[in-house]
C-alpha positions as CSV (number, residue, x, y, z in Angstrom):
1,X,1.4,-22.6,-2.6
2,X,1.6,-19.5,-4.8
3,X,4.9,-17.6,-4.7
4,X,5.7,-14.1,-6.0
5,X,9.3,-13.7,-7.2
6,X,10.6,-10.1,-7.5
7,X,13.9,-8.2,-7.2
8,X,15.4,-4.7,-7.5
9,X,18.0,-5.5,-10.3
10,X,15.3,-5.8,-13.0
11,X,13.3,-8.6,-14.6
12,X,16.2,-9.6,-16.9
13,X,18.8,-9.9,-14.1
14,X,20.5,-13.3,-14.1
15,X,20.1,-13.6,-10.3
16,X,16.3,-13.5,-10.7
17,X,16.3,-15.8,-13.7
18,X,18.5,-18.4,-12.0
19,X,16.3,-18.4,-8.9
20,X,13.1,-18.5,-11.1
21,X,14.3,-21.8,-12.7
22,X,15.0,-23.4,-9.3
23,X,11.7,-22.3,-7.7
24,X,9.8,-23.8,-10.7
25,X,11.1,-27.2,-9.6
26,X,9.3,-27.1,-6.2
27,X,6.3,-29.5,-6.3
28,X,3.0,-27.9,-5.8
29,X,4.2,-24.3,-6.3
30,X,2.6,-21.8,-8.7
31,X,5.2,-19.2,-9.4
32,X,4.4,-15.6,-10.5
33,X,7.1,-13.1,-11.5
34,X,6.5,-9.3,-11.2
35,X,9.7,-7.3,-11.3
36,X,10.9,-3.8,-12.2
37,X,11.7,-3.3,-15.9
38,X,15.1,-2.0,-15.0
39,X,17.5,-1.6,-12.2
40,X,16.0,-0.2,-9.0
41,X,18.9,-0.9,-6.6
42,X,18.9,1.1,-3.3
43,X,15.3,2.2,-3.9
44,X,14.5,1.0,-0.3
45,X,10.7,1.1,0.5
46,X,9.8,3.7,-2.1
47,X,6.5,3.5,-3.8
48,X,4.9,5.2,-6.9
49,X,2.0,7.4,-6.0
50,X,2.0,10.3,-8.4
51,X,1.7,8.6,-11.8
52,X,0.1,5.5,-13.3
53,X,2.2,2.3,-13.4
54,X,2.8,0.4,-16.6
55,X,2.9,-3.4,-16.8
56,X,4.1,-5.5,-19.7
57,X,4.0,-9.3,-20.1
58,X,7.4,-10.7,-20.8
59,X,8.2,-14.1,-22.2
60,X,11.4,-15.6,-20.9
61,X,13.8,-17.8,-23.0
62,X,12.2,-21.0,-21.7
63,X,8.7,-19.9,-22.6
64,X,7.6,-19.0,-19.0
65,X,5.9,-15.6,-18.6
66,X,6.6,-12.7,-16.2
67,X,5.4,-9.1,-15.8
68,X,7.7,-6.1,-15.9
69,X,6.6,-2.8,-14.4
70,X,8.1,0.7,-14.3
71,X,7.5,0.7,-10.6
72,X,9.7,-0.2,-7.6
73,X,10.1,-3.5,-5.8
74,X,7.5,-2.6,-3.3
75,X,5.1,-1.7,-6.1
76,X,5.7,-5.2,-7.5
77,X,4.5,-6.8,-4.2
78,X,1.6,-4.4,-4.0
79,X,0.6,-5.4,-7.5
80,X,0.5,-9.0,-6.5
81,X,-1.4,-8.2,-3.3
82,X,-4.2,-6.4,-5.1
83,X,-4.7,-9.1,-7.6
84,X,-2.8,-8.2,-10.8
85,X,-2.4,-11.9,-11.5
86,X,-5.4,-13.2,-9.7
87,X,-4.8,-15.0,-6.4
88,X,-2.8,-13.3,-3.7
89,X,0.7,-14.9,-3.1
90,X,1.4,-17.1,-0.1
91,X,5.1,-16.2,0.0
92,X,7.3,-13.4,-1.3
93,X,10.8,-14.3,-2.6
94,X,13.0,-11.4,-3.5
95,X,16.3,-11.8,-5.3
96,X,18.8,-13.0,-6.0
97,X,20.4,-9.6,-5.6
98,X,23.6,-8.8,-7.4
99,X,25.6,-7.9,-4.3
100,X,25.3,-8.4,-0.6
101,X,22.6,-6.9,1.6
102,X,24.2,-7.1,5.1
103,X,24.2,-4.9,8.2
104,X,22.8,-1.4,7.8
105,X,22.4,-1.9,4.1
106,X,19.1,-3.7,4.6
107,X,17.5,-0.3,5.2
108,X,18.5,0.9,1.7
109,X,18.0,-2.3,-0.3
110,X,15.1,-2.6,-2.7
111,X,15.5,-6.4,-2.5
112,X,14.9,-6.5,1.3
113,X,12.2,-3.8,1.0
114,X,10.1,-6.1,-1.2
115,X,10.3,-8.8,1.5
116,X,9.5,-6.2,4.2
117,X,6.4,-5.3,2.2
118,X,5.4,-8.9,2.3
119,X,5.3,-9.1,6.0
120,X,3.6,-5.6,6.2
121,X,0.8,-7.3,4.2
122,X,0.8,-10.4,6.3
123,X,2.6,-12.5,3.7
124,X,5.8,-14.5,4.7
125,X,8.9,-13.4,2.8
126,X,12.5,-14.3,2.0
127,X,15.1,-11.9,0.6
128,X,18.4,-13.4,-0.9
129,X,21.6,-11.7,-2.0
130,X,24.8,-13.0,-3.5
131,X,28.3,-11.7,-3.1
132,X,30.3,-11.5,-6.4
133,X,33.1,-14.0,-7.1
134,X,35.6,-11.3,-6.3
135,X,34.3,-11.3,-2.7
136,X,33.8,-7.6,-2.5
137,X,32.1,-6.3,0.6
138,X,30.9,-3.0,-0.9
139,X,27.6,-2.1,-2.5
140,X,29.0,-1.6,-6.0
141,X,30.1,-5.2,-6.8
142,X,31.7,-6.3,-10.0
143,X,29.6,-8.2,-12.5
144,X,31.0,-11.7,-12.0
145,X,28.5,-14.0,-10.1
146,X,27.7,-17.6,-9.8
147,X,24.1,-17.8,-8.6
148,X,23.6,-21.6,-8.9
149,X,24.3,-22.6,-5.3
150,X,22.4,-19.6,-3.9
151,X,19.4,-20.4,-6.0
152,X,19.4,-24.1,-4.9
153,X,19.8,-23.1,-1.2
154,X,17.0,-20.6,-1.5
155,X,14.7,-23.1,-3.1
156,X,15.5,-25.7,-0.4
157,X,14.9,-23.0,2.2
158,X,11.5,-22.3,0.7
159,X,10.7,-26.0,0.9
160,X,11.6,-25.9,4.6
161,X,9.4,-22.8,5.1
162,X,6.4,-24.5,3.5
163,X,6.6,-27.2,6.1
164,X,7.8,-25.0,9.0
165,X,6.8,-21.3,8.5
166,X,8.6,-18.5,10.2
167,X,6.7,-16.6,13.0
168,X,4.2,-14.0,11.7
169,X,5.9,-10.7,10.9
170,X,9.4,-12.1,10.4
171,X,11.3,-12.4,7.1
172,X,14.5,-14.3,6.4
173,X,17.3,-12.3,4.9
174,X,19.9,-14.6,3.2
175,X,23.3,-13.6,2.1
176,X,25.6,-16.0,0.2
177,X,29.4,-15.6,-0.2
178,X,30.9,-15.4,-3.6
179,X,32.9,-18.6,-3.2
180,X,31.7,-22.1,-2.2
181,X,30.4,-21.6,1.3
182,X,32.0,-23.3,4.3
183,X,28.7,-23.6,6.2
184,X,25.6,-21.7,7.3
185,X,25.4,-19.2,10.2
186,X,22.2,-17.9,11.7
187,X,23.2,-14.4,12.6
188,X,22.2,-10.9,13.6
189,X,22.8,-7.7,11.6
190,X,26.3,-6.4,11.7
191,X,27.5,-2.8,11.6
192,X,28.6,-1.2,8.3
193,X,31.3,1.4,8.8
194,X,30.8,3.7,5.8
195,X,33.7,5.7,4.3
196,X,31.7,8.2,2.3
197,X,33.8,10.8,0.5
198,X,32.9,14.0,-1.3
199,X,34.4,13.9,-4.8
200,X,33.7,16.6,-7.4
201,X,33.3,15.4,-10.9
202,X,33.7,17.3,-14.2
203,X,31.3,20.2,-14.4
204,X,28.4,19.8,-16.8
205,X,28.6,22.9,-19.0
206,X,25.0,22.4,-20.2
207,X,23.3,22.9,-16.9
208,X,26.1,24.9,-15.1
209,X,25.7,22.9,-11.8
210,X,28.4,21.3,-9.8
211,X,28.4,17.5,-9.7
212,X,29.6,15.2,-6.9
213,X,29.8,11.6,-5.9
214,X,29.6,10.7,-2.2
215,X,28.9,6.9,-2.3
216,X,30.5,3.8,-3.8
217,X,33.7,3.4,-1.7
218,X,34.5,0.1,-0.1
219,X,33.2,0.2,3.5
220,X,35.0,-1.1,6.5
221,X,33.3,-3.9,8.4
222,X,32.6,-4.5,12.0
223,X,33.5,-8.2,11.8
224,X,31.8,-9.2,15.1
225,X,31.1,-12.8,16.0
226,X,27.6,-13.7,15.4
227,X,26.9,-11.0,12.7
228,X,26.0,-11.5,9.1
229,X,29.1,-9.5,8.1
230,X,31.3,-11.8,10.1
231,X,29.6,-14.8,8.6
232,X,30.3,-13.6,5.1
233,X,33.9,-12.7,6.0
234,X,34.3,-16.4,7.1
235,X,32.7,-17.5,3.8
236,X,29.6,-18.8,5.4
237,X,26.0,-18.3,4.3
238,X,24.3,-15.7,6.6
239,X,20.6,-16.3,7.5
240,X,19.1,-13.4,9.5
241,X,15.5,-13.0,10.8
242,X,14.2,-9.4,10.4
243,X,11.0,-7.6,11.3
244,X,9.7,-4.1,11.0
245,X,8.8,-3.2,14.5
246,X,11.0,-0.2,15.0
247,X,9.7,0.7,18.5
248,X,12.3,0.9,21.2
249,X,10.3,-1.2,23.7
250,X,13.0,-0.9,26.4
251,X,12.8,2.9,26.1
252,X,9.0,3.1,26.4
253,X,8.8,3.2,30.2
254,X,11.6,5.7,30.6
255,X,9.9,8.0,28.1
256,X,6.6,7.7,29.9
257,X,8.4,9.3,33.0
258,X,8.9,12.5,31.1
259,X,6.3,15.2,31.7
260,X,5.0,15.8,28.1
261,X,1.8,17.3,29.5
262,X,4.0,20.1,31.0
263,X,5.7,20.5,27.6
264,X,2.2,20.8,25.9
265,X,1.1,23.4,28.4
266,X,4.2,25.5,27.7
267,X,3.6,25.1,24.0
268,X,0.1,26.4,24.3
269,X,1.4,29.3,26.2
């Protein structure tokens, strides 16, 4: 079993390094690390197409090696898929992210995007994120984390997936509370209630442009039963299956009843 470990916080992030050491303990696993050379949080599924990508071999404190790139998390997975390190991975593990990726935030997350890229390429995937010790629910957490339990839980989950894989095209998104968890809950995505606010910051005299912030404020939560947000609020690990089929299958038949041939005829005039 060959595993690719990546993230969006950068190759030196303590979440990735803690998880790397745990995954090394799994018998029969060859672990490769390809991660961004710096923070790429909220990069979603962006890719680098207009310039060459750089790659640098990195030696970690314990002597293991990894590869850092100036690309995105998705680029990291693509590197592994096209053979940067030889064999194609059998599993993608992305994380541990510094902060939660719950509810609608999975669509912005570089951590989850790397896992999504895995299933796009037909490779099983896991993304894992950790709430800070302060138990913030926002997307700009403080810097105090304890990744040990999340790393062990993820490694044990990987052992489980080696024996009993997920259905094709499905990834596992794991979120771990910032305090010792009171259980595990298999959950659906919840609803983030964003409270974006336009704030003007001090004018930059050099470029003459106005500068604003609109993100970074603690969102409200739709704490519904059975959601990942509710699970975290109850200090439970949230495990959510995700896939990339965005088709509204229930809406297909209704849409077929619309007369698009008539619309085309009117368009042609």
